[in-house]
C-alpha positions in Angstrom: 19.8 -36.8 6.7 18.1 -36.8 3.3 20.4 -33.7 2.6 23.3 -35.6 3.5 22.7 -38.5 1.1 22.6 -35.6 -1.6 26.2 -34.0 -0.6 27.7 -37.7 -0.5 26.1 -38.1 -4.3 23.9 -40.9 -3.2 20.6 -39.2 -4.0 20.0 -36.8 -6.9 17.2 -33.8 -6.2 16.0 -33.8 -9.9 15.3 -37.0 -11.2 12.1 -39.3 -10.6 11.7 -41.0 -7.0 10.9 -44.2 -9.3 14.7 -44.5 -9.9 15.0 -45.3 -6.2 11.8 -46.9 -5.3 10.8 -49.0 -8.7 7.5 -50.3 -7.7 5.6 -46.8 -6.8 2.7 -46.5 -8.6 2.3 -44.9 -11.7 1.0 -41.7 -10.8 4.2 -40.7 -8.7 6.4 -40.8 -12.4 6.7 -37.1 -12.1 7.6 -36.6 -8.5 11.6 -35.6 -7.7 12.9 -35.5 -4.4 12.9 -31.7 -4.3 9.0 -31.8 -4.7 8.7 -34.0 -1.4 11.5 -31.8 0.0 9.2 -28.6 -0.8 5.9 -29.7 -0.3 5.3 -29.9 -4.1 4.6 -33.3 -4.3 0.9 -33.7 -4.6 0.9 -36.5 -1.9 -2.2 -36.0 0.4 -1.9 -35.2 4.3 -3.7 -37.0 6.7 -7.4 -37.9 5.6 -8.7 -39.1 9.1 -7.6 -38.4 12.4 -7.5 -42.2 13.2 -4.1 -41.5 10.5 -2.5 -38.6 12.8 -3.2 -41.2 15.7 -2.0 -44.6 14.4 -1.2 -47.2 16.2 0.4 -49.2 14.0 3.7 -50.1 13.9 5.9 -50.0 10.6 9.2 -51.3 10.7 10.5 -49.5 8.1 9.2 -46.4 5.9 9.1 -48.5 2.8 5.7 -50.6 5.2 4.5 -46.9 6.1 4.2 -46.4 2.3 1.3 -48.8 1.8 -1.4 -46.5 3.7 -1.5 -44.0 1.2 0.6 -44.6 -1.6 -2.1 -45.8 -3.8 -4.2 -42.8 -3.4 -4.5 -40.1 -5.8 -2.5 -36.9 -6.0 -3.8 -33.7 -5.2 -2.3 -31.9 -7.9 0.2 -32.0 -10.6 4.0 -32.3 -8.9 5.5 -29.1 -8.9 2.2 -26.8 -9.7 1.8 -26.0 -5.9 2.8 -26.1 -2.5 0.7 -28.1 0.3 2.3 -29.4 3.3 2.5 -33.1 3.7 3.7 -35.5 6.4 3.8 -38.5 4.1 5.5 -36.9 1.6 8.5 -36.9 4.1 7.3 -40.9 4.9 8.8 -41.2 0.8 11.9 -39.7 1.5 12.6 -41.9 4.3 11.4 -44.9 2.3 13.9 -43.5 -0.6 16.9 -43.2 2.0 16.1 -47.0 2.7 16.5 -47.9 -0.4 19.9 -46.4 -0.8 21.3 -46.9 2.6 19.9 -51.0 2.8 19.0 -49.5 6.4 15.7 -49.0 8.3 15.2 -45.1 8.4 15.7 -45.6 12.4 18.9 -47.5 12.1 20.3 -45.2 9.7 19.2 -41.8 11.2 21.1 -43.2 14.5 23.9 -43.5 12.0 23.6 -40.2 11.1 23.0 -38.4 14.5 26.2 -40.7 15.4 28.9 -39.9 12.7 28.3 -36.0 13.1 28.4 -36.5 16.7 25.2 -34.8 17.3 24.3 -36.0 20.9 20.2 -35.9 22.1 18.6 -36.6 18.9 16.8 -39.6 18.6 13.7 -41.8 17.1 10.6 -41.4 19.0 10.1 -45.6 19.1 6.8 -46.0 21.0 7.9 -49.5 22.3 11.4 -48.1 23.2 12.5 -47.4 26.5 13.8 -43.8 25.7 15.7 -42.4 28.5 13.9 -38.8 29.7 11.0 -39.1 27.6 8.3 -37.3 29.1 5.1 -37.8 29.3 2.5 -36.0 26.3 -0.6 -34.4 27.2 -3.5 -32.6 25.3 -5.1 -29.0 26.1 -8.7 -29.2 24.6 -10.7 -26.0 23.2 -12.4 -25.8 26.7 -8.6 -25.6 28.3 -9.0 -28.9 29.9 -5.6 -30.8 30.2 -6.0 -34.9 29.6 -3.4 -37.3 28.9 -2.8 -37.6 25.1 -3.7 -40.8 23.3 -1.6 -43.4 22.8 0.1 -43.6 19.4 3.0 -44.8 17.1 5.1 -42.3 15.2 6.3 -44.7 12.9 4.3 -44.0 10.2 5.7 -40.3 9.8 9.3 -40.8 9.9 11.2 -38.7 9.1 8.6 -36.0 9.1 8.4 -35.9 12.8 8.9 -38.5 15.4 12.3 -37.6 17.1 12.7 -36.7 20.5 15.2 -33.8 21.8 15.3 -31.4 24.5 15.2 -27.9 23.2 18.8 -27.1 24.2 20.0 -30.7 22.2 18.0 -29.5 19.2 19.3 -26.1 19.0 22.7 -27.7 19.1 21.8 -29.5 16.2 21.0 -26.5 14.2 24.6 -24.4 15.3 26.1 -27.9 13.9 24.4 -27.6 10.6 24.6 -23.8 10.1 28.2 -23.9 11.1 29.3 -26.4 8.4 30.1 -29.4 10.1 27.1 -31.4 8.9 26.5 -29.9 5.3 29.2 -28.1 3.3 28.0 -24.3 2.2 26.9 -25.3 -1.2 24.5 -27.6 -0.2 22.9 -25.7 3.2 22.7 -22.7 0.9 20.1 -25.0 -1.2 18.6 -26.5 1.8 18.2 -22.9 2.8 16.4 -21.1 0.1 12.9 -20.7 -0.5 12.0 -23.0 -3.4 9.5 -22.0 -6.5 7.0 -23.8 -8.1 6.8 -24.3 -11.5 4.9 -20.8 -12.5 7.2 -19.4 -10.4 5.6 -18.7 -7.2 7.7 -18.6 -4.0 7.2 -21.1 -1.6 7.3 -20.8 2.3 9.8 -23.9 2.3 13.5 -24.6 1.4 14.4 -28.5 1.2 13.0 -29.8 4.2 12.9 -26.6 6.1 10.5 -23.9 6.3 12.6 -20.4 5.2 10.9 -16.6 5.6 12.3 -13.4 7.0 11.8 -11.2 10.2 12.9 -7.9 10.6 14.6 -8.1 7.3 16.7 -11.4 8.4 16.8 -14.6 7.1 14.8 -17.1 9.0 15.2 -20.9 9.2 12.4 -23.6 11.0 9.5 -25.2 11.4 6.1 -25.7 13.2 5.7 -29.1 14.8 2.2 -30.0 16.1 1.5 -33.7 17.1 -0.4 -36.0 19.4 1.0 -34.8 22.5 3.7 -32.5 21.2 3.4 -28.9 20.1 7.1 -27.4 18.8 8.8 -24.5 16.8 11.9 -23.4 15.9 13.6 -20.1 14.6 17.3 -19.7 13.5 18.9 -16.9 12.2 21.8 -18.2 10.1 23.2 -14.2 10.0 23.0 -14.2 13.6 23.9 -17.6 14.7 21.2 -17.7 17.1 17.5 -18.7 17.3 14.8 -20.3 19.7 13.6 -23.8 20.1 10.3 -24.0 22.0 9.4 -27.2 22.8 6.0 -28.1 24.9 4.8 -31.9 25.9 1.3 -31.0 25.2 -0.9 -31.2 22.0 -2.4 -27.1 22.2 -5.8 -27.4 20.5 -6.9 -24.6 22.7 -6.7 -21.4 20.9 -5.7 -19.6 24.4 -3.1 -21.7 25.3 -1.9 -21.4 21.6 -1.7 -17.5 21.7 0.3 -18.0 25.1 2.5 -20.5 23.4 2.9 -18.0 19.9 3.4 -15.3 22.3 6.2 -16.8 24.2 7.7 -17.9 20.9 7.6 -14.0 19.3 9.1 -12.5 22.9 12.2 -15.0 22.7 12.5 -14.2 18.7 12.3 -10.6 19.8 15.0 -10.9 22.5 17.2 -12.3 20.0 16.8 -9.7 17.2 16.8 -6.5 19.8 19.2 -4.2 19.5 22.5 -4.4 21.8 
C-alpha cells in the first residue's frame, strides 16, 4: 500500500517524513520514507516483551507512535540497517496523514480496489471469519495457548490475517503488474544500500536476496501466536508461503519449520 501511494505520486521516497508528519520530534528530521521501508531509519525495535505483547488498542497508527516516538534513534538514518517494526508504524501514520483515513480503513480500500481477497487487518476487537487460535511452542516443546495481544501497534509491519493460498495470490497480483507498474515494482524489489555503499538485505518493504542464482523476495514473520515465511521467485512466477498458527520459540520446532520451508523452495527450483 505504501508503494501504491508512491506510484500515485502522493508520497515521495526521498524527502523528510516530517513533510507529512510535521509534529515529529527533531530527531526525525533526516528520516525519509526510503529509510523506513529499508529499515535504515534508526528507530528502535521492541524494548521489552510487553511491547510485542501489547494489549493496548490504538485506533490509528498515529496514536501508536506515542509508545516510541520520543526515544533516541539507534544510529544516524541511512548509515546502518536494523529491522524495526516501529519504523513501519511510522509509515502507517504517514499513510493516514495522506489519505485522511485510519490505516485499517485505507488498507481495506487498497485490497478492495485491486480485487485482492482473503487479506485483512487482524483486529483483536473484531469477529474475523476463519481466524484460527494462536499457540506457543516453548523451549521444552510444550504447546500452550498464546498470550492475548493487540496488533494495532505494529500496523503495517504485521497484524494481517490471510491464508497461505490467499497471500500467494497477493504475491502473484503484485508480480504480474496488477498492483505496481514495472518501474515501481523494480524499485520495490531492489536491494537498498546504506550511505557508505553497503548492500542491505532489504528492498523497499521486502527482503531481497538470491537462491541458486535466482532472485528471491519475501519475509520472515514472528509475532505472538504466529510464525510465517514467504519466498517468491519473480522470474519463475512461483513461490512458497508457509504459515503456522503458533509462535515457535523451541529450537527443534524452528528447525522443522525451516526444513519444511527449504524443502518446498527446493521443489520449486528443482530441474523439471
